[in-house]
C-alpha positions in Angstrom: 60.1 -19.0 -39.2 58.5 -20.0 -35.7 59.6 -22.9 -33.4 57.7 -23.5 -30.9 59.2 -24.6 -27.4 56.9 -26.6 -24.7 58.5 -25.8 -21.4 57.2 -25.9 -17.6 55.8 -22.5 -18.0 53.7 -23.3 -21.1 54.2 -22.9 -24.8 57.0 -20.5 -26.0 56.9 -19.3 -29.5 60.6 -18.0 -30.9 61.0 -16.6 -34.2 64.3 -17.4 -35.8 65.8 -17.9 -39.7 66.8 -21.4 -40.7 70.6 -20.5 -40.9 70.4 -19.0 -37.4 72.3 -20.8 -34.7 70.5 -22.7 -32.2 72.4 -21.0 -29.3 70.8 -17.9 -30.4 67.4 -19.7 -30.2 68.1 -20.7 -27.0 69.2 -17.1 -25.7 65.9 -15.9 -26.8 64.0 -19.0 -25.0 65.8 -18.5 -21.8 64.2 -15.3 -20.2 61.0 -17.3 -20.4 61.8 -20.2 -18.2 63.0 -17.9 -15.2 65.9 -17.2 -13.1 65.5 -20.9 -11.3 66.8 -22.6 -14.3 69.9 -24.4 -14.0 71.3 -23.9 -17.8 73.7 -27.0 -17.4 70.6 -29.4 -17.0 69.1 -28.1 -20.2 67.8 -30.8 -22.7 65.5 -31.0 -25.5 63.6 -33.7 -27.4 61.1 -33.9 -30.5 58.7 -36.1 -28.1 57.0 -35.3 -24.5 59.0 -37.2 -22.0 61.6 -37.7 -24.4 63.6 -34.5 -24.0 67.1 -35.8 -22.8 69.4 -34.7 -25.8 71.7 -31.7 -23.9 71.3 -28.5 -25.3 75.2 -27.9 -24.8 76.1 -29.9 -27.6 73.9 -28.4 -30.5 74.6 -24.8 -29.7 76.9 -24.4 -32.8 74.5 -25.9 -35.2 72.1 -24.2 -37.5 68.2 -24.7 -37.2 67.9 -26.3 -40.6 70.8 -28.9 -39.7 68.4 -29.8 -36.8 65.7 -30.6 -38.9 63.6 -27.8 -37.3 60.7 -26.6 -39.8 58.2 -23.6 -39.5 55.8 -24.6 -36.6 57.7 -27.7 -35.3 57.3 -28.1 -31.5 60.7 -28.8 -29.1 59.9 -30.3 -25.8 62.1 -28.8 -23.1 63.5 -30.4 -19.7 65.5 -28.7 -17.0 66.3 -28.9 -13.4 66.1 -25.9 -11.3 69.1 -24.3 -9.1 69.0 -24.7 -5.1 67.6 -22.1 -3.5 70.5 -20.4 -2.1 72.0 -20.0 -5.5 68.6 -18.5 -6.8 69.1 -15.9 -4.4 71.6 -14.4 -5.4 70.9 -11.2 -7.2 71.9 -8.1 -8.9 70.2 -4.6 -8.1 67.9 -5.2 -11.1 66.8 -8.4 -9.6 63.2 -8.7 -8.7 63.2 -11.1 -5.5 65.6 -12.3 -3.1 65.2 -16.2 -1.6 67.0 -16.4 1.9 67.6 -19.2 4.2 66.3 -19.0 7.7 63.4 -16.5 6.9 65.6 -13.3 7.1 65.0 -10.5 4.4 67.8 -9.4 2.3 66.5 -6.3 0.7 68.7 -4.9 -2.3 72.0 -3.6 -1.6 72.2 0.1 -2.4 73.1 3.4 -1.1 70.0 4.9 0.3 69.4 8.8 1.7 70.6 9.1 5.4 66.9 10.0 6.4 65.3 6.9 4.7 68.1 4.6 6.5 67.3 6.2 9.8 63.0 5.9 9.2 63.9 2.5 8.0 64.8 1.7 11.9 61.9 3.0 13.3 58.6 1.3 13.9 56.4 4.6 14.0 54.1 3.2 16.3 51.6 5.7 17.0 51.2 5.4 21.2 48.0 5.8 22.7 46.9 7.1 26.1 44.9 4.8 28.8 41.0 5.5 28.2 38.2 4.5 30.1 37.5 1.0 28.2 40.8 -0.2 29.4 40.3 -2.7 32.3 44.0 -3.6 33.4 46.7 -2.3 35.6 49.1 0.5 34.4 51.7 -2.1 33.1 49.2 -4.0 30.8 48.2 -3.2 27.3 44.9 -4.0 25.6 43.2 -3.3 22.1 42.1 0.4 23.0 45.6 1.9 24.4 48.0 -0.4 22.3 49.9 1.5 19.9 48.5 2.0 16.2 50.6 1.4 12.9 52.1 4.3 11.5 49.8 3.9 8.6 46.0 3.7 10.7 43.7 5.6 8.3 41.8 7.2 11.7 44.5 8.6 12.9 45.5 10.6 9.7 41.5 11.6 9.2 41.2 12.8 12.4 44.4 15.1 11.9 43.4 16.2 8.4 46.5 14.5 6.9 45.7 13.6 3.3 48.2 11.0 2.5 50.5 8.8 4.7 53.9 9.3 4.7 56.4 6.9 2.5 57.9 4.8 5.1 54.5 3.9 6.8 53.3 3.1 3.4 56.3 0.7 2.8 56.0 -0.7 6.2 52.1 -1.6 5.8 53.2 -3.5 2.3 56.2 -4.7 3.4 53.8 -6.6 6.1 51.2 -7.9 3.6 53.5 -8.6 1.3 56.1 -10.8 3.5 54.4 -11.8 6.4 53.3 -15.1 4.9 56.3 -15.9 2.8 58.4 -17.7 5.4 61.6 -18.3 4.2 61.2 -16.2 1.1 61.7 -12.5 0.6 59.6 -10.5 -1.9 60.8 -6.9 -2.8 57.3 -4.8 -1.7 58.1 -2.1 -4.1 58.2 -2.1 -8.0 58.6 0.7 -10.2 55.5 1.4 -12.7 56.5 1.2 -16.1 53.6 1.4 -18.7 55.9 1.1 -22.0 55.3 -1.7 -24.5 58.4 -4.2 -24.3 60.4 -3.8 -27.1 62.3 -6.9 -26.3 59.5 -9.5 -26.1 60.9 -12.9 -26.9 57.8 -14.7 -27.1 57.8 -15.6 -30.5 56.7 -12.3 -32.9 58.6 -9.6 -34.1 58.7 -6.3 -31.8 56.0 -3.6 -31.8 54.9 -2.4 -34.2 55.0 -5.3 -36.3 54.0 -8.0 -33.3 52.4 -8.0 -30.0 51.1 -10.1 -27.7 49.8 -9.8 -24.0 53.0 -10.4 -22.5 54.6 -7.1 -23.8 51.6 -4.8 -24.2 51.2 -2.8 -20.9 47.7 -3.5 -19.3 44.8 -1.3 -18.8 45.4 1.3 -16.6 43.6 2.6 -13.6 43.7 6.1 -12.3 43.2 7.0 -8.6 44.5 9.1 -6.0 47.6 7.9 -4.8 47.4 7.4 -0.8 51.1 8.1 -0.1 53.5 10.8 -0.6 57.3 10.7 -0.8 57.8 13.8 1.1 55.1 15.3 3.6 56.4 18.5 4.0 58.7 21.3 2.6 60.2 23.5 5.1 62.1 26.8 4.0 65.0 27.7 6.4 64.7 31.5 6.4 61.5 33.7 5.1 64.3 35.7 3.0 64.5 32.9 0.6 61.0 33.2 -0.8 61.3 37.5 -0.3 64.3 37.5 -2.3 63.0 35.0 -5.1 59.4 36.6 -4.9 61.3 40.4 -5.4 62.4 39.5 -8.8 58.5 39.7 -9.8 57.9 42.6 -7.5 60.3 44.5 -9.7 59.6 43.5 -13.0 56.0 42.2 -13.0 57.7 39.1 -14.8 57.4 35.2 -13.9 60.3 33.7 -12.3 61.5 29.8 -12.0 64.6 28.6 -9.8 65.8 25.1 -8.2 65.6 24.5 -4.6 68.8 23.4 -2.9 68.8 21.7 0.7 68.3 18.4 2.5 65.7 15.7 3.4 65.0 15.2 7.0 62.7 13.4 9.3 59.5 15.2 9.9 57.6 14.4 13.3 54.1 15.9 12.3 53.3 12.5 10.7 54.6 9.5 11.3 57.6 8.4 10.1 57.5 11.7 8.3 60.1 13.2 5.6 60.5 16.8 4.9 62.4 18.6 2.3 64.5 21.4 4.0 65.3 24.3 1.4 68.7 26.3 2.1 68.7 28.0 -1.2 67.4 28.9 -4.5 69.3 28.8 -7.8 68.0 30.6 -10.7 69.0 29.2 -14.1 69.6 31.5 -17.4 66.2 32.4 -18.4 63.8 34.8 -20.4 61.0 35.7 -18.2 57.3 37.0 -19.3 54.2 38.3 -17.6 52.4 35.0 -18.3 55.3 32.6 -18.3 59.3 32.3 -18.8 61.4 30.5 -21.8 64.6 28.2 -20.7 67.4 27.4 -22.9 67.5 23.6 -22.1 70.9 22.6 -23.3 72.4 25.7 -21.5 70.5 25.1 -18.4 71.7 21.4 -18.4 75.4 22.2 -18.6 74.7 25.1 -16.0 73.1 22.9 -13.5 75.9 20.5 -13.7 78.0 22.5 -12.2 75.5 24.1 -9.5 75.1 20.6 -8.2 78.8 19.8 -7.8 79.3 22.7 -5.9 76.1 22.5 -3.9 76.9 18.7 -2.9 80.5 20.6 -1.4 78.4 22.6 0.7 76.5 19.4 2.1 73.3 20.4 -0.6 71.6 18.6 -3.1 68.8 19.7 -5.9 65.7 18.8 -4.1 63.0 20.3 -6.0 61.8 23.3 -8.4 60.0 26.4 -7.8 58.0 29.2 -10.2 55.9 32.2 -9.7 52.7 32.5 -11.3 51.6 36.4 -9.8 49.4 38.9 -11.7 48.8 42.2 -9.4 45.2 42.8 -8.7 45.5 46.2 -9.6 44.4 47.9 -6.2 47.4 49.0 -5.2 47.8 47.2 -2.1 49.9 44.4 -2.9 47.1 41.7 -3.3 47.2 39.5 -6.0 44.7 37.4 -8.4 44.0 34.3 -7.2 44.1 31.5 -10.1 44.7 28.4 -8.6 42.0 27.0 -6.6 39.6 23.8 -6.7 37.3 25.5 -9.2 40.3 25.6 -12.0 43.3 24.1 -11.1 46.4 23.5 -8.7 49.0 22.5 -11.5 48.3 22.6 -15.2 48.9 19.4 -17.3 51.9 21.1 -18.7 53.1 21.6 -15.1 52.3 18.3 -13.9 54.5 17.1 -17.0 57.5 19.0 -16.2 57.0 18.0 -12.8 57.2 14.2 -13.7 60.3 14.6 -16.2 61.9 15.9 -13.1 61.1 13.5 -10.9 62.1 10.9 -13.5 65.4 12.6 -13.6 65.8 12.4 -9.8 65.0 8.9 -8.7 64.5 7.9 -4.9 67.1 5.1 -4.1 65.7 2.2 -2.7 66.6 -1.2 -1.4 62.9 -2.3 -1.3 62.0 -1.9 -4.8 62.8 -4.3 -7.3 64.5 -1.9 -9.6 66.8 -0.3 -7.0 64.8 2.6 -7.4 61.2 3.9 -6.3 59.4 7.0 -7.8 61.2 10.5 -6.3 61.6 12.9 -3.5 61.8 16.0 -5.9 59.3 18.5 -5.0 57.8 21.2 -6.9 56.5 24.6 -5.4 54.4 27.3 -7.2 54.0 30.7 -5.7 50.9 32.1 -6.7 47.7 34.3 -5.1 45.4 32.4 -2.2 41.7 32.6 -1.9 42.8 35.7 0.5 44.4 37.6 -2.4 47.5 37.0 -1.0 51.2 35.9 -2.0 51.2 32.0 -1.2 53.2 29.2 -1.8 51.8 25.4 -2.5 53.7 22.6 -2.7 53.0 19.2 -4.6 54.5 16.2 -6.0 52.8 14.0 -8.9 52.1 10.4 -8.4 54.3 7.4 -9.6 51.5 6.6 -12.2 52.1 10.3 -13.7 55.6 9.2 -13.8 55.2 6.3 -15.8 52.5 8.2 -18.1 54.9 11.0 -18.9 57.7 8.3 -19.3 55.9 6.4 -21.5 54.9 9.6 -23.8 51.0 8.7 -22.9 49.8 12.3 -22.0 50.3 15.7 -23.2 49.1 19.3 -22.1 45.3 20.6 -22.8 43.6 23.6 -23.7 41.7 23.0 -20.5 44.4 23.3 -18.0 43.0 21.1 -15.4 42.9 18.2 -18.1 45.3 15.9 -19.4 45.3 14.8 -23.1 45.7 11.0 -23.6 48.0 10.9 -26.8 47.4 8.2 -29.6 48.7 4.9 -30.3 51.8 5.3 -32.8 54.7 3.1 -33.9 56.6 4.8 -31.1 54.6 4.3 -28.3 51.3 2.0 -27.3 48.6 3.2 -25.5 46.5 1.0 -23.5 42.9 1.6 -22.3 43.3 4.1 -19.5 40.3 4.5 -16.9 39.8 7.0 -13.6 37.8 6.0 -10.9 35.2 8.9 -9.6 32.3 9.2 -7.5 29.1 9.8 -9.3 26.1 11.9 -8.5 25.0 9.2 -6.0 28.0 9.2 -4.1 29.0 5.7 -5.8 32.6 5.0 -6.9 32.5 4.2 -10.6 35.0 3.5 -13.5 35.2 6.1 -16.2 37.2 6.0 -19.5 39.8 8.6 -19.6 39.8 9.2 -23.4 40.4 11.7 -24.8 41.2 13.3 -21.3 41.2 13.5 -17.7 41.3 15.4 -14.5 45.1 16.0 -13.7 44.0 15.9 -9.8 44.2 12.2 -10.1 48.3 12.6 -10.7 48.7 14.9 -7.9 49.8 14.7 -4.3 49.6 17.7 -2.1 52.5 18.5 0.8 52.4 21.0 3.4 55.0 23.7 3.5 55.9 26.4 6.2 59.1 27.8 7.8 60.5 26.3 11.0 58.3 26.9 14.5 61.0 27.1 16.8 63.7 29.9 16.3 65.7 28.9 18.7 66.2 25.3 17.4 66.3 26.3 13.6 69.9 26.4 12.6 69.9 27.3 8.8 73.0 26.4 7.0 73.3 30.3 5.7 73.2 33.0 7.8 71.5 35.5 5.0 70.0 35.2 1.3 69.7 39.1 0.7 72.3 41.7 0.2 74.2 40.1 -2.7 72.6 39.9 -6.2 70.8 36.7 -7.3 72.7 34.7 -10.3 71.1 35.5 -14.1 69.4 38.8 -12.8 71.4 41.1 -15.6 68.1 41.8 -17.3 66.9 43.5 -14.0 69.8 45.7 -13.7 71.2 43.6 -10.8 74.5 41.9 -12.0 76.8 39.8 -10.0 80.3 41.5 -10.6 83.1 43.1 -8.8 81.3 46.4 -8.2 78.3 44.2 -6.3 81.0 42.2 -4.7 83.1 45.2 -3.4 79.9 46.9 -1.8 78.9 43.8 -0.2 82.0 42.0 0.9 85.0 44.8 1.1 84.0 46.2 4.5 83.9 43.1 6.2 86.8 41.2 4.5 89.2 44.4 5.4 88.3 44.3 9.2 89.0 41.8 12.2 85.2 41.0 12.6 85.0 37.3 12.4 81.2 37.2 13.2 80.4 39.9 10.4 82.6 38.5 8.0 81.0 35.0 8.4 77.4 36.5 8.5 78.5 38.3 4.9 80.2 35.0 3.5 77.5 33.0 4.7 75.2 33.5 1.5 74.5 30.6 -1.2 74.5 33.3 -3.9 77.7 34.8 -3.1 79.6 31.2 -2.6 78.7 30.5 -6.2 79.7 33.8 -7.6 83.1 33.8 -6.2 83.7 30.2 -7.1 83.2 31.2 -10.8 86.1 34.2 -10.2 88.7 31.2 -10.5 90.8 33.3 -7.8 91.0 30.5 -4.7 92.3 27.1 -5.0 90.5 24.1 -4.2 91.8 23.8 -1.1 91.0 27.6 -0.5 87.5 27.1 -1.7 87.0 24.1 0.4 88.5 26.4 3.7 85.8 29.2 2.1 82.5 26.7 2.0 83.6 25.4 5.7 83.6 29.0 6.8 80.3 30.0 5.2 78.6 27.1 6.7 79.7 26.6 10.2 80.0 29.1 13.2 83.5 27.9 13.8 84.8 31.1 13.5 88.5 29.5 13.2 88.0 28.8 9.7 87.2 32.3 9.2 90.2 33.5 11.1 92.5 31.0 8.6 90.8 32.3 5.6 91.9 35.9 6.4 95.7 34.9 7.6 96.8 31.9 5.8 94.8 32.3 2.2 96.9 33.8 -0.5 94.2 33.4 -3.1 91.4 35.2 -0.5 94.1 38.1 0.2 94.4 38.2 -3.8 90.5 38.8 -3.9 90.5 41.5 -1.3 93.2 43.2 -3.2 91.3 43.4 -6.4 88.4 44.7 -4.8 90.2 47.3 -2.9 91.7 48.6 -6.6 88.4 48.0 -8.4 
């Protein structure tokens, strides 16, 4: 049966059974009343203006005991909590009311780079021009600093997307400029799923639906901001070693990027992903693709993530090859990805979106405590000059929400994404995208049955450190010691390879040579897998490998029984 409740927010229809307690019915009603309701003041009645019966005394009675029948109307009255009480929210709250006009974003632990950029205004300074008529210490509209999101500044420098923190400051200024004493979280994570917990008086999907629980129509357009602006590989031999697998076998390769996020000064309030190492999970490579054992990979990557964290690193992205030799014998490769074909295929975009959803970006300015992701996707393929090149991307927040709601699938045309049909498991609303027609006008097109994946793509820049003198990579080298899971290429990580690579340095007294040898991401992971070192000795090895303080290397040589045991094993092998 349906019981209707007349509240300040309109008529609410609650589905219930005759023998159900009135308390459980009220529980279904409460979410529609809003967080400001004071439950101790909640009263009901049969007539408008006479809702004076306290709910507290009716909670244990059944619906039939109260004489309620299908279609009956119950009038509801209540008082609201004081502003100070309603301001107390947890990490899932949607807004914060504060006194004195001071914003209080959600209390969550953000990345250090986010905390640093939030403290900066990001204003773009301008020099005094010929239009200025004032003194040296004055300022006018022609020389005053520009906001970090200024479109003309970005257009002049061919920067396609503003940085995330520029976008956040722009959004926050518009959202909270005129709110006085109330603060509203400017960010909200996109969610295109149907609400299966709707309390609007109907059965859950697929047996019932209403305007509140069904997702609205979706309009796709190019995302104006990007969570990460630049991908920086600390050493060129990281990429050379990764590509070497294709050079030797002709098959493709997949790996995860490990590093950290830092400030990037080439764009206002920018962020860059700094890559220190690559780990290749177990995989089966082919000339036109590869296969991964997802379950086995998940267990393996949890362990690698933990070890990387002890080195001060985190998983920040993925990289894969899509290379085909051009057949001229000069090292040239085919150019497959360009504006007339595709940059990332629909299947690759779905893969990137799934990884971004698994690695959310923590933000205290979001209603949900998280917003999008800083996880990047890099592809190594041929460019227009038939040279091996890297392209770096992310996918938009809309792409993350579409994939999480299972609304899109791969298409036979890699540049298109297919829209799934509505089923009992998912509801797919109308999806549109904005495009320019032949007359240069922006029009809205229906996306079904498929649409261009470019609307889900965000391009990043990439490169290596410009200033070699200031570049301080965490590891001394990425070459010399075999990478993990390359047994099929005839290069296994074993005692023989470890002896060849490490023993001469480990047996001598040259601390710099020892440091350069052990300062290798692949070597550290392999040594840990041998389980020869204790946890304290492992921490000492990591310190010796990731700092230029040779005192750690000296302690490793002289005061580590586990290290001495390892050297002895290598000498006798």
